[in-house]
Backbone bond lengths (Angstrom), bond angles and torsions (degrees), N, CA, C in turn:
res aa  C-N    CA-C-N  psi(-1)  N-CA   C-N-CA  omega(-1)  CA-C   N-CA-C  phi
1 M - - - 1.434 - - 1.520 108.30 -
2 R 1.322 115.43 151.47 1.456 118.11 179.87 1.517 110.13 -152.08
3 G 1.300 114.46 159.88 1.452 124.14 171.02 1.513 106.99 -138.52
4 V 1.321 117.77 132.19 1.458 121.82 -176.51 1.522 108.91 -131.05
5 T 1.330 116.92 140.10 1.452 121.79 172.44 1.518 109.34 -146.15
6 V 1.314 115.54 154.45 1.464 121.55 174.20 1.511 106.32 -122.63
7 R 1.308 117.30 127.88 1.461 122.58 -175.41 1.515 111.08 -128.24
8 S 1.316 114.66 156.07 1.462 121.12 171.62 1.522 107.82 -143.85
9 T 1.295 115.78 162.06 1.458 119.77 174.66 1.528 108.30 -86.06
10 S 1.310 116.30 161.06 1.461 119.93 174.06 1.530 108.46 -74.07
11 V 1.300 116.52 171.74 1.470 120.56 177.35 1.522 109.71 -58.01
12 F 1.332 116.46 -43.61 1.464 120.01 -179.53 1.520 111.40 -68.78
13 G 1.340 116.62 -38.73 1.462 119.74 176.79 1.511 111.36 -64.23
14 G 1.351 116.61 -38.39 1.459 120.77 177.88 1.510 112.36 -65.07
15 L 1.338 116.23 -42.29 1.469 119.59 177.89 1.527 110.96 -65.89
16 S 1.320 115.58 -42.42 1.467 120.16 177.96 1.524 109.96 -60.38
17 G 1.339 116.38 -45.42 1.459 120.82 178.86 1.514 112.41 -62.53
18 F 1.334 116.31 -38.85 1.468 120.37 178.28 1.523 110.64 -61.13
19 F 1.335 116.52 -47.79 1.466 119.03 -178.73 1.526 111.70 -68.09
20 Q 1.331 117.66 -36.65 1.462 119.51 177.13 1.529 110.50 -65.69
21 S 1.334 117.49 -34.43 1.461 119.90 -178.99 1.531 111.80 -67.80
22 L 1.319 117.16 -24.45 1.462 120.07 178.13 1.523 111.95 -65.58
23 F 1.326 116.49 -29.63 1.462 121.15 -177.03 1.522 112.84 -102.21
24 G 1.321 117.92 -4.20 1.458 121.06 179.54 1.515 112.10 80.75
25 G 1.305 116.08 175.81 1.461 121.65 179.02 1.516 111.78 89.78
26 A 1.319 115.01 -171.47 1.462 121.80 -178.29 1.522 110.43 -68.41
27 I 1.300 116.27 141.36 1.464 122.12 179.07 1.525 107.03 -108.94
28 S 1.323 115.62 98.72 1.468 121.26 -169.42 1.518 113.98 -61.12
29 S 1.334 118.53 -36.80 1.465 119.13 -178.69 1.530 110.85 -67.32
30 Y 1.316 118.02 -38.34 1.459 120.91 178.01 1.527 111.02 -73.32
31 T 1.325 116.97 -36.84 1.456 120.75 177.49 1.521 110.36 -60.70
32 A 1.319 116.92 -42.17 1.468 120.94 179.74 1.527 110.86 -63.42
33 V 1.329 117.81 -42.11 1.465 121.24 178.89 1.524 110.15 -63.62
34 C 1.322 117.13 -42.86 1.469 121.03 179.71 1.520 111.34 -64.02
35 E 1.314 117.19 -43.00 1.464 120.73 179.97 1.530 111.00 -65.96
36 Q 1.322 117.87 -40.33 1.470 120.68 176.93 1.524 110.87 -63.53
37 A 1.320 116.58 -42.04 1.462 120.75 179.28 1.522 110.86 -64.80
38 R 1.326 117.57 -42.34 1.469 121.30 178.75 1.518 110.70 -60.65
39 A 1.333 116.66 -47.61 1.465 120.84 -178.89 1.529 111.06 -64.52
40 E 1.329 116.60 -40.28 1.462 120.26 -178.94 1.525 111.67 -66.06
41 T 1.334 117.35 -44.79 1.463 119.36 -179.19 1.519 111.51 -66.73
42 F 1.330 117.37 -35.86 1.463 120.48 177.96 1.528 110.02 -64.19
43 A 1.331 116.87 -44.62 1.467 121.02 178.92 1.531 110.80 -63.77
44 L 1.334 117.32 -41.43 1.465 120.51 178.09 1.522 111.04 -62.74
45 M 1.328 117.20 -41.96 1.454 121.16 178.83 1.525 110.82 -62.73
46 R 1.340 116.76 -44.50 1.467 120.49 178.80 1.523 111.20 -60.93
47 R 1.343 115.98 -43.25 1.464 120.52 179.30 1.533 110.78 -62.34
48 H 1.329 115.99 -42.29 1.459 120.83 178.93 1.524 110.71 -62.41
49 A 1.312 117.59 -44.17 1.465 121.63 178.92 1.529 110.99 -62.99
50 K 1.310 116.46 -40.87 1.467 120.33 -179.45 1.527 111.07 -63.73
51 T 1.328 117.65 -39.98 1.461 120.09 178.74 1.525 111.72 -65.60
52 M 1.326 117.25 -22.87 1.459 121.84 177.51 1.530 112.13 -87.43
53 G 1.347 116.90 -2.37 1.458 120.77 178.88 1.513 114.70 91.11
54 A 1.313 118.32 7.12 1.468 121.37 -179.58 1.527 110.20 -81.66
55 N 1.326 115.85 153.48 1.461 120.56 175.31 1.532 112.11 -121.12
56 A 1.336 116.17 6.77 1.467 120.79 177.58 1.526 108.76 -156.92
57 I 1.328 115.42 157.73 1.461 121.64 176.31 1.522 106.94 -132.28
58 I 1.317 116.09 128.75 1.467 120.22 -179.95 1.532 109.69 -115.42
59 G 1.313 116.18 158.89 1.460 121.51 176.62 1.520 113.02 64.31
60 V 1.327 117.23 42.05 1.468 121.10 -176.49 1.523 110.25 -71.69
61 R 1.327 115.43 135.49 1.459 122.60 178.81 1.521 109.50 -136.86
62 Y 1.309 115.64 155.88 1.470 122.67 173.95 1.518 108.17 -121.27
63 D 1.319 115.32 148.75 1.457 121.11 173.63 1.519 106.65 -142.60
64 A 1.309 117.43 147.83 1.464 121.66 179.99 1.512 109.44 -139.38
65 T 1.326 114.80 144.74 1.451 122.41 177.52 1.518 108.42 -132.90
66 D 1.310 116.06 136.38 1.460 121.48 177.64 1.518 107.84 -105.80
67 F 1.330 115.90 129.83 1.455 118.61 174.95 1.520 109.48 -147.89
68 G 1.318 114.67 119.89 1.455 121.17 176.55 1.509 115.37 57.56
69 G 1.322 118.15 38.11 1.458 121.18 179.55 1.517 113.95 83.82
70 L 1.321 117.40 -0.04 1.458 122.20 176.40 1.518 108.73 -107.36
71 A 1.311 115.56 153.42 1.461 119.65 177.31 1.521 108.69 -122.83
72 E 1.330 115.74 125.08 1.459 121.03 173.25 1.518 106.59 -98.52
73 V 1.305 116.70 129.66 1.462 121.72 178.38 1.520 107.57 -123.35
74 I 1.330 115.84 132.49 1.452 121.00 176.60 1.524 108.48 -126.15
75 C 1.298 115.05 138.55 1.461 122.50 176.19 1.524 105.69 -121.75
76 Y 1.323 117.64 129.13 1.453 119.33 -177.16 1.519 111.32 -144.63
77 G 1.301 115.90 157.51 1.445 122.49 179.25 1.518 109.48 -170.14
78 T 1.307 116.00 -174.25 1.457 122.20 -179.68 1.520 108.86 -105.80
79 A 1.326 115.92 120.14 1.460 121.50 179.14 1.526 108.85 -80.85
80 V 1.323 116.04 135.13 1.463 121.54 -179.25 1.521 109.97 -138.36
81 I 1.316 114.74 164.86 1.459 120.71 169.73 1.522 105.20 -106.36
82 A 1.324 115.95 110.04 1.463 121.80 -178.75 1.523 108.96 -89.74
83 I 1.326 115.80 130.40 1.454 121.49 178.60 1.522 107.93 -115.67
84 P 1.337 117.44 118.48 1.466 119.74 -179.08 1.529 111.58 -62.85
85 I 1.308 115.57 144.14 1.466 120.93 174.07 1.516 107.01 -91.41
86 S 1.314 116.49 120.87 1.466 119.89 -179.68 1.523 109.28 -77.16
87 D 1.321 116.65 164.65 1.458 121.41 179.98 1.524 111.25 -61.39
88 S 1.346 117.67 -37.14 1.456 119.62 -178.91 1.533 110.90 -66.60
89 N 1.310 118.25 -36.68 1.458 120.89 177.52 1.521 110.90 -66.83
90 R 1.303 117.84 -37.51 1.466 120.72 178.49 1.519 110.92 -63.06
91 N 1.339 117.59 -42.67 1.451 121.75 -179.77 1.517 111.28 -64.27
92 E 1.353 117.44 -40.14 1.447 120.67 178.41 1.518 110.80 -65.57
93 D 1.346 117.09 -41.16 1.461 120.65 179.60 1.528 111.09 -65.08
94 A 1.307 117.91 -36.80 1.461 122.15 -177.62 1.528 111.40 -68.94
95 S 1.330 117.98 -32.10 1.456 120.34 -176.77 1.538 112.03 -85.37
96 A 1.312 117.69 -12.38 1.478 120.56 -177.66 1.499 112.34 -78.23
C-alpha cells in the first residue's frame, strides 16, 4: 500500500523560510508543509489499504525527495488482514 503527495510552500512561505534559514533553527513554514505531507500520505495509504480489504498495515515507512523546490513524500507499508487471537485459542496453543 502507498500514499504519495507532492507539496511546495507558497511564495510567502518560501520567503519566510529563506529568512529563517539565514538565522538558523527550525523553519516553521517548511515544517508545516512537511507535517501536512506526512499526514496526507498516511491517510492516502490507509484509504488505499481499506479499499483492498485490509484492516491493518505493517512495516510502515516514509520517504521524501526534494526536487526544484517541491517535496515528494511517499508513505508505504504492507496491508494485511489482522485476526485477533482469542483467549481460548491462546490456551489451546499453550497446551499443545
